[in-house]
PyMOL Python script that loads the backbone (N, CA, C, O; Angstrom):
from pymol import cmd

cmd.read_pdbstr("""\
ATOM      1  N   MET A   1      96.793  94.993  88.841  1.00  0.00           N
ATOM      2  CA  MET A   1      97.635  96.032  89.380  1.00  0.00           C
ATOM      3  C   MET A   1      98.688  95.389  90.278  1.00  0.00           C
ATOM      4  O   MET A   1      98.347  94.672  91.219  1.00  0.00           O
ATOM      5  N   ALA A   2      99.942  95.637  89.998  1.00  0.00           N
ATOM      6  CA  ALA A   2     101.038  95.114  90.811  1.00  0.00           C
ATOM      7  C   ALA A   2     101.495  96.182  91.801  1.00  0.00           C
ATOM      8  O   ALA A   2     101.540  97.371  91.485  1.00  0.00           O
ATOM      9  N   LEU A   3     101.826  95.732  92.986  1.00  0.00           N
ATOM     10  CA  LEU A   3     102.350  96.634  94.010  1.00  0.00           C
ATOM     11  C   LEU A   3     103.819  96.311  94.238  1.00  0.00           C
ATOM     12  O   LEU A   3     104.202  95.144  94.317  1.00  0.00           O
ATOM     13  N   ALA A   4     104.630  97.342  94.342  1.00  0.00           N
ATOM     14  CA  ALA A   4     106.044  97.160  94.664  1.00  0.00           C
ATOM     15  C   ALA A   4     106.208  97.327  96.167  1.00  0.00           C
ATOM     16  O   ALA A   4     105.681  98.273  96.752  1.00  0.00           O
ATOM     17  N   LEU A   5     106.938  96.412  96.789  1.00  0.00           N
ATOM     18  CA  LEU A   5     107.223  96.502  98.218  1.00  0.00           C
ATOM     19  C   LEU A   5     108.701  96.785  98.394  1.00  0.00           C
ATOM     20  O   LEU A   5     109.552  96.049  97.894  1.00  0.00           O
ATOM     21  N   GLN A   6     108.998  97.862  99.114  1.00  0.00           N
ATOM     22  CA  GLN A   6     110.381  98.225  99.405  1.00  0.00           C
ATOM     23  C   GLN A   6     110.571  98.191 100.912  1.00  0.00           C
ATOM     24  O   GLN A   6     109.739  98.699 101.663  1.00  0.00           O
ATOM     25  N   THR A   7     111.673  97.588 101.352  1.00  0.00           N
ATOM     26  CA  THR A   7     111.992  97.499 102.770  1.00  0.00           C
ATOM     27  C   THR A   7     113.286  98.250 103.035  1.00  0.00           C
ATOM     28  O   THR A   7     114.271  98.085 102.316  1.00  0.00           O
ATOM     29  N   PHE A   8     113.275  99.077 104.072  1.00  0.00           N
ATOM     30  CA  PHE A   8     114.441  99.885 104.420  1.00  0.00           C
ATOM     31  C   PHE A   8     114.825  99.626 105.871  1.00  0.00           C
ATOM     32  O   PHE A   8     113.972  99.361 106.717  1.00  0.00           O
ATOM     33  N   ALA A   9     116.121  99.708 106.143  1.00  0.00           N
ATOM     34  CA  ALA A   9     116.632  99.450 107.491  1.00  0.00           C
ATOM     35  C   ALA A   9     116.359 100.604 108.447  1.00  0.00           C
ATOM     36  O   ALA A   9     116.310 100.403 109.661  1.00  0.00           O
ATOM     37  N   THR A  10     116.183 101.801 107.920  1.00  0.00           N
ATOM     38  CA  THR A  10     115.962 102.959 108.789  1.00  0.00           C
ATOM     39  C   THR A  10     114.696 103.706 108.385  1.00  0.00           C
ATOM     40  O   THR A  10     114.261 103.661 107.234  1.00  0.00           O
ATOM     41  N   VAL A  11     114.126 104.384 109.356  1.00  0.00           N
ATOM     42  CA  VAL A  11     112.950 105.216 109.095  1.00  0.00           C
ATOM     43  C   VAL A  11     113.320 106.357 108.155  1.00  0.00           C
ATOM     44  O   VAL A  11     112.521 106.752 107.306  1.00  0.00           O
ATOM     45  N   LYS A  12     114.512 106.878 108.305  1.00  0.00           N
ATOM     46  CA  LYS A  12     114.963 107.978 107.449  1.00  0.00           C
ATOM     47  C   LYS A  12     114.948 107.563 105.979  1.00  0.00           C
ATOM     48  O   LYS A  12     114.479 108.318 105.127  1.00  0.00           O
ATOM     49  N   ASP A  13     115.458 106.373 105.679  1.00  0.00           N
ATOM     50  CA  ASP A  13     115.463 105.891 104.297  1.00  0.00           C
ATOM     51  C   ASP A  13     114.046 105.614 103.796  1.00  0.00           C
ATOM     52  O   ASP A  13     113.722 105.903 102.644  1.00  0.00           O
ATOM     53  N   ALA A  14     113.208 105.055 104.663  1.00  0.00           N
ATOM     54  CA  ALA A  14     111.817 104.795 104.286  1.00  0.00           C
ATOM     55  C   ALA A  14     111.096 106.100 103.991  1.00  0.00           C
ATOM     56  O   ALA A  14     110.321 106.185 103.038  1.00  0.00           O
ATOM     57  N   ASN A  15     111.347 107.103 104.796  1.00  0.00           N
ATOM     58  CA  ASN A  15     110.728 108.408 104.591  1.00  0.00           C
ATOM     59  C   ASN A  15     111.140 109.005 103.248  1.00  0.00           C
ATOM     60  O   ASN A  15     110.318 109.596 102.548  1.00  0.00           O
ATOM     61  N   ALA A  16     112.395 108.853 102.896  1.00  0.00           N
ATOM     62  CA  ALA A  16     112.863 109.367 101.605  1.00  0.00           C
ATOM     63  C   ALA A  16     112.139 108.666 100.456  1.00  0.00           C
ATOM     64  O   ALA A  16     111.801 109.301  99.457  1.00  0.00           O
ATOM     65  N   ALA A  17     111.902 107.370 100.594  1.00  0.00           N
ATOM     66  CA  ALA A  17     111.210 106.616  99.543  1.00  0.00           C
ATOM     67  C   ALA A  17     109.748 107.029  99.417  1.00  0.00           C
ATOM     68  O   ALA A  17     109.159 106.900  98.344  1.00  0.00           O
ATOM     69  N   LEU A  18     109.163 107.520 100.496  1.00  0.00           N
ATOM     70  CA  LEU A  18     107.755 107.926 100.472  1.00  0.00           C
ATOM     71  C   LEU A  18     107.513 109.198  99.668  1.00  0.00           C
ATOM     72  O   LEU A  18     106.364 109.579  99.444  1.00  0.00           O
ATOM     73  N   LYS A  19     108.563 109.843  99.241  1.00  0.00           N
ATOM     74  CA  LYS A  19     108.399 111.048  98.425  1.00  0.00           C
ATOM     75  C   LYS A  19     107.960 110.715  97.003  1.00  0.00           C
ATOM     76  O   LYS A  19     107.491 111.589  96.275  1.00  0.00           O
ATOM     77  N   ALA A  20     108.112 109.454  96.607  1.00  0.00           N
ATOM     78  CA  ALA A  20     107.689 109.028  95.272  1.00  0.00           C
ATOM     79  C   ALA A  20     106.163 108.969  95.215  1.00  0.00           C
ATOM     80  O   ALA A  20     105.508 108.537  96.164  1.00  0.00           O
ATOM     81  N   GLN A  21     105.624 109.401  94.114  1.00  0.00           N
ATOM     82  CA  GLN A  21     104.170 109.415  93.938  1.00  0.00           C
ATOM     83  C   GLN A  21     103.608 107.997  94.005  1.00  0.00           C
ATOM     84  O   GLN A  21     104.169 107.072  93.417  1.00  0.00           O
ATOM     85  N   GLY A  22     102.517 107.833  94.714  1.00  0.00           N
ATOM     86  CA  GLY A  22     101.824 106.553  94.782  1.00  0.00           C
ATOM     87  C   GLY A  22     102.319 105.616  95.866  1.00  0.00           C
ATOM     88  O   GLY A  22     101.782 104.519  96.016  1.00  0.00           O
ATOM     89  N   THR A  23     103.330 106.017  96.625  1.00  0.00           N
ATOM     90  CA  THR A  23     103.834 105.146  97.685  1.00  0.00           C
ATOM     91  C   THR A  23     103.128 105.440  99.001  1.00  0.00           C
ATOM     92  O   THR A  23     102.761 106.579  99.291  1.00  0.00           O
ATOM     93  N   ARG A  24     102.948 104.392  99.781  1.00  0.00           N
ATOM     94  CA  ARG A  24     102.311 104.499 101.095  1.00  0.00           C
ATOM     95  C   ARG A  24     103.128 103.692 102.090  1.00  0.00           C
ATOM     96  O   ARG A  24     103.778 102.713 101.722  1.00  0.00           O
ATOM     97  N   TYR A  25     103.094 104.105 103.356  1.00  0.00           N
ATOM     98  CA  TYR A  25     103.818 103.391 104.405  1.00  0.00           C
ATOM     99  C   TYR A  25     103.003 102.190 104.864  1.00  0.00           C
ATOM    100  O   TYR A  25     101.805 102.304 105.124  1.00  0.00           O
ATOM    101  N   LEU A  26     103.647 101.061 104.961  1.00  0.00           N
ATOM    102  CA  LEU A  26     103.007  99.834 105.431  1.00  0.00           C
ATOM    103  C   LEU A  26     103.470  99.583 106.856  1.00  0.00           C
ATOM    104  O   LEU A  26     104.637  99.271 107.090  1.00  0.00           O
ATOM    105  N   GLY A  27     102.567  99.717 107.794  1.00  0.00           N
ATOM    106  CA  GLY A  27     102.901  99.511 109.201  1.00  0.00           C
ATOM    107  C   GLY A  27     101.677  99.028 109.951  1.00  0.00           C
ATOM    108  O   GLY A  27     100.580  98.957 109.396  1.00  0.00           O
ATOM    109  N   GLY A  28     101.871  98.701 111.202  1.00  0.00           N
ATOM    110  CA  GLY A  28     100.763  98.221 112.013  1.00  0.00           C
ATOM    111  C   GLY A  28      99.618  99.217 112.065  1.00  0.00           C
ATOM    112  O   GLY A  28      99.819 100.398 112.350  1.00  0.00           O
ATOM    113  N   GLY A  29      98.425  98.735 111.789  1.00  0.00           N
ATOM    114  CA  GLY A  29      97.253  99.583 111.878  1.00  0.00           C
ATOM    115  C   GLY A  29      96.936 100.399 110.638  1.00  0.00           C
ATOM    116  O   GLY A  29      95.945 101.130 110.627  1.00  0.00           O
ATOM    117  N   THR A  30      97.750 100.295 109.589  1.00  0.00           N
ATOM    118  CA  THR A  30      97.457 101.071 108.385  1.00  0.00           C
ATOM    119  C   THR A  30      96.394 100.369 107.548  1.00  0.00           C
ATOM    120  O   THR A  30      96.258  99.146 107.593  1.00  0.00           O
ATOM    121  N   LEU A  31      95.665 101.136 106.808  1.00  0.00           N
ATOM    122  CA  LEU A  31      94.606 100.592 105.959  1.00  0.00           C
ATOM    123  C   LEU A  31      95.024 100.532 104.495  1.00  0.00           C
ATOM    124  O   LEU A  31      94.185 100.382 103.607  1.00  0.00           O
ATOM    125  N   VAL A  32      96.323 100.649 104.250  1.00  0.00           N
ATOM    126  CA  VAL A  32      96.796 100.721 102.873  1.00  0.00           C
ATOM    127  C   VAL A  32      96.550  99.422 102.101  1.00  0.00           C
ATOM    128  O   VAL A  32      96.233  99.476 100.913  1.00  0.00           O
ATOM    129  N   VAL A  33      96.684  98.275 102.733  1.00  0.00           N
ATOM    130  CA  VAL A  33      96.449  97.007 102.037  1.00  0.00           C
ATOM    131  C   VAL A  33      94.975  96.876 101.689  1.00  0.00           C
ATOM    132  O   VAL A  33      94.629  96.398 100.609  1.00  0.00           O
ATOM    133  N   ARG A  34      94.118  97.291 102.586  1.00  0.00           N
ATOM    134  CA  ARG A  34      92.685  97.258 102.304  1.00  0.00           C
ATOM    135  C   ARG A  34      92.357  98.136 101.097  1.00  0.00           C
ATOM    136  O   ARG A  34      91.599  97.732 100.215  1.00  0.00           O
ATOM    137  N   ALA A  35      92.929  99.326 101.064  1.00  0.00           N
ATOM    138  CA  ALA A  35      92.685 100.234  99.937  1.00  0.00           C
ATOM    139  C   ALA A  35      93.157  99.609  98.631  1.00  0.00           C
ATOM    140  O   ALA A  35      92.460  99.680  97.619  1.00  0.00           O
ATOM    141  N   ALA A  36      94.330  99.001  98.650  1.00  0.00           N
ATOM    142  CA  ALA A  36      94.853  98.366  97.439  1.00  0.00           C
ATOM    143  C   ALA A  36      93.960  97.207  97.005  1.00  0.00           C
ATOM    144  O   ALA A  36      93.683  97.047  95.817  1.00  0.00           O
ATOM    145  N   ASN A  37      93.514  96.406  97.955  1.00  0.00           N
ATOM    146  CA  ASN A  37      92.639  95.278  97.628  1.00  0.00           C
ATOM    147  C   ASN A  37      91.296  95.730  97.082  1.00  0.00           C
ATOM    148  O   ASN A  37      90.665  95.015  96.304  1.00  0.00           O
ATOM    149  N   GLU A  38      90.860  96.908  97.483  1.00  0.00           N
ATOM    150  CA  GLU A  38      89.585  97.433  97.002  1.00  0.00           C
ATOM    151  C   GLU A  38      89.723  98.158  95.672  1.00  0.00           C
ATOM    152  O   GLU A  38      88.747  98.694  95.148  1.00  0.00           O
ATOM    153  N   GLY A  39      90.938  98.175  95.124  1.00  0.00           N
ATOM    154  CA  GLY A  39      91.128  98.745  93.795  1.00  0.00           C
ATOM    155  C   GLY A  39      91.565 100.192  93.758  1.00  0.00           C
ATOM    156  O   GLY A  39      91.438 100.837  92.718  1.00  0.00           O
ATOM    157  N   ASP A  40      92.075 100.725  94.857  1.00  0.00           N
ATOM    158  CA  ASP A  40      92.573 102.104  94.868  1.00  0.00           C
ATOM    159  C   ASP A  40      93.822 102.181  93.994  1.00  0.00           C
ATOM    160  O   ASP A  40      94.900 101.756  94.409  1.00  0.00           O
ATOM    161  N   VAL A  41      93.678 102.716  92.796  1.00  0.00           N
ATOM    162  CA  VAL A  41      94.797 102.755  91.848  1.00  0.00           C
ATOM    163  C   VAL A  41      95.813 103.842  92.172  1.00  0.00           C
ATOM    164  O   VAL A  41      96.838 103.944  91.497  1.00  0.00           O
ATOM    165  N   SER A  42      95.551 104.653  93.191  1.00  0.00           N
ATOM    166  CA  SER A  42      96.533 105.669  93.570  1.00  0.00           C
ATOM    167  C   SER A  42      97.700 105.054  94.343  1.00  0.00           C
ATOM    168  O   SER A  42      98.738 105.696  94.507  1.00  0.00           O
ATOM    169  N   VAL A  43      97.543 103.823  94.818  1.00  0.00           N
ATOM    170  CA  VAL A  43      98.604 103.127  95.545  1.00  0.00           C
ATOM    171  C   VAL A  43      99.373 102.250  94.567  1.00  0.00           C
ATOM    172  O   VAL A  43      98.822 101.300  94.011  1.00  0.00           O
ATOM    173  N   SER A  44     100.647 102.570  94.359  1.00  0.00           N
ATOM    174  CA  SER A  44     101.458 101.763  93.441  1.00  0.00           C
ATOM    175  C   SER A  44     102.651 101.116  94.132  1.00  0.00           C
ATOM    176  O   SER A  44     103.287 100.223  93.573  1.00  0.00           O
ATOM    177  N   GLY A  45     102.951 101.563  95.339  1.00  0.00           N
ATOM    178  CA  GLY A  45     104.089 100.995  96.052  1.00  0.00           C
ATOM    179  C   GLY A  45     103.906 101.068  97.550  1.00  0.00           C
ATOM    180  O   GLY A  45     103.282 101.992  98.072  1.00  0.00           O
ATOM    181  N   LEU A  46     104.457 100.082  98.236  1.00  0.00           N
ATOM    182  CA  LEU A  46     104.405 100.034  99.690  1.00  0.00           C
ATOM    183  C   LEU A  46     105.822 100.142 100.231  1.00  0.00           C
ATOM    184  O   LEU A  46     106.754  99.556  99.682  1.00  0.00           O
ATOM    185  N   VAL A  47     105.972 100.892 101.305  1.00  0.00           N
ATOM    186  CA  VAL A  47     107.271 101.109 101.934  1.00  0.00           C
ATOM    187  C   VAL A  47     107.164 100.674 103.385  1.00  0.00           C
ATOM    188  O   VAL A  47     106.192 100.996 104.069  1.00  0.00           O
ATOM    189  N   ARG A  48     108.169  99.941 103.851  1.00  0.00           N
ATOM    190  CA  ARG A  48     108.200  99.556 105.261  1.00  0.00           C
ATOM    191  C   ARG A  48     109.611  99.707 105.792  1.00  0.00           C
ATOM    192  O   ARG A  48     110.569  99.795 105.025  1.00  0.00           O
ATOM    193  N   SER A  49     109.731  99.737 107.106  1.00  0.00           N
ATOM    194  CA  SER A  49     111.033  99.876 107.745  1.00  0.00           C
ATOM    195  C   SER A  49     111.214  98.768 108.772  1.00  0.00           C
ATOM    196  O   SER A  49     110.270  98.388 109.464  1.00  0.00           O
ATOM    197  N   THR A  50     112.433  98.255 108.863  1.00  0.00           N
ATOM    198  CA  THR A  50     112.744  97.221 109.851  1.00  0.00           C
ATOM    199  C   THR A  50     113.561  97.782 111.011  1.00  0.00           C
ATOM    200  O   THR A  50     114.203  97.036 111.750  1.00  0.00           O
ATOM    201  N   GLU A  51     113.529  99.096 111.161  1.00  0.00           N
ATOM    202  CA  GLU A  51     114.297  99.723 112.243  1.00  0.00           C
ATOM    203  C   GLU A  51     113.840  99.164 113.593  1.00  0.00           C
ATOM    204  O   GLU A  51     112.652  99.204 113.911  1.00  0.00           O
ATOM    205  N   PRO A  52     114.784  98.641 114.390  1.00  0.00           N
ATOM    206  CA  PRO A  52     114.421  98.005 115.660  1.00  0.00           C
ATOM    207  C   PRO A  52     113.653  98.906 116.627  1.00  0.00           C
ATOM    208  O   PRO A  52     112.836  98.407 117.401  1.00  0.00           O
ATOM    209  N   SER A  53     113.887 100.186 116.604  1.00  0.00           N
ATOM    210  CA  SER A  53     113.198 101.079 117.547  1.00  0.00           C
ATOM    211  C   SER A  53     111.696 101.154 117.300  1.00  0.00           C
ATOM    212  O   SER A  53     110.960 101.633 118.163  1.00  0.00           O
ATOM    213  N   LEU A  54     111.226 100.700 116.156  1.00  0.00           N
ATOM    214  CA  LEU A  54     109.791 100.726 115.866  1.00  0.00           C
ATOM    215  C   LEU A  54     109.041  99.619 116.601  1.00  0.00           C
ATOM    216  O   LEU A  54     107.822  99.703 116.754  1.00  0.00           O
ATOM    217  N   SER A  55     109.736  98.597 117.051  1.00  0.00           N
ATOM    218  CA  SER A  55     109.052  97.486 117.702  1.00  0.00           C
ATOM    219  C   SER A  55     109.292  97.420 119.205  1.00  0.00           C
ATOM    220  O   SER A  55     109.122  96.368 119.821  1.00  0.00           O
ATOM    221  N   THR A  56     109.680  98.522 119.779  1.00  0.00           N
ATOM    222  CA  THR A  56     109.861  98.529 121.235  1.00  0.00           C
ATOM    223  C   THR A  56     108.776  99.335 121.895  1.00  0.00           C
ATOM    224  O   THR A  56     108.756  99.458 123.120  1.00  0.00           O
TER     225      THR A  56
END
""", "prot")
cmd.dss("prot")
cmd.show_as("cartoon", "prot")
cmd.util.cbc("prot")
cmd.orient("prot")
């Protein structure tokens, strides 16, 4: 199973991408990578944001 990783500059753009079926947000404290490693086939894509306000 391959996972697609998409990176967006803003939270707004990342949120729009999360509307696609099978996508999950990849951020600090999420368990999405664990689920994917355990074979959860409902996860097909990961979305993350590099918006600076998320790291302050």
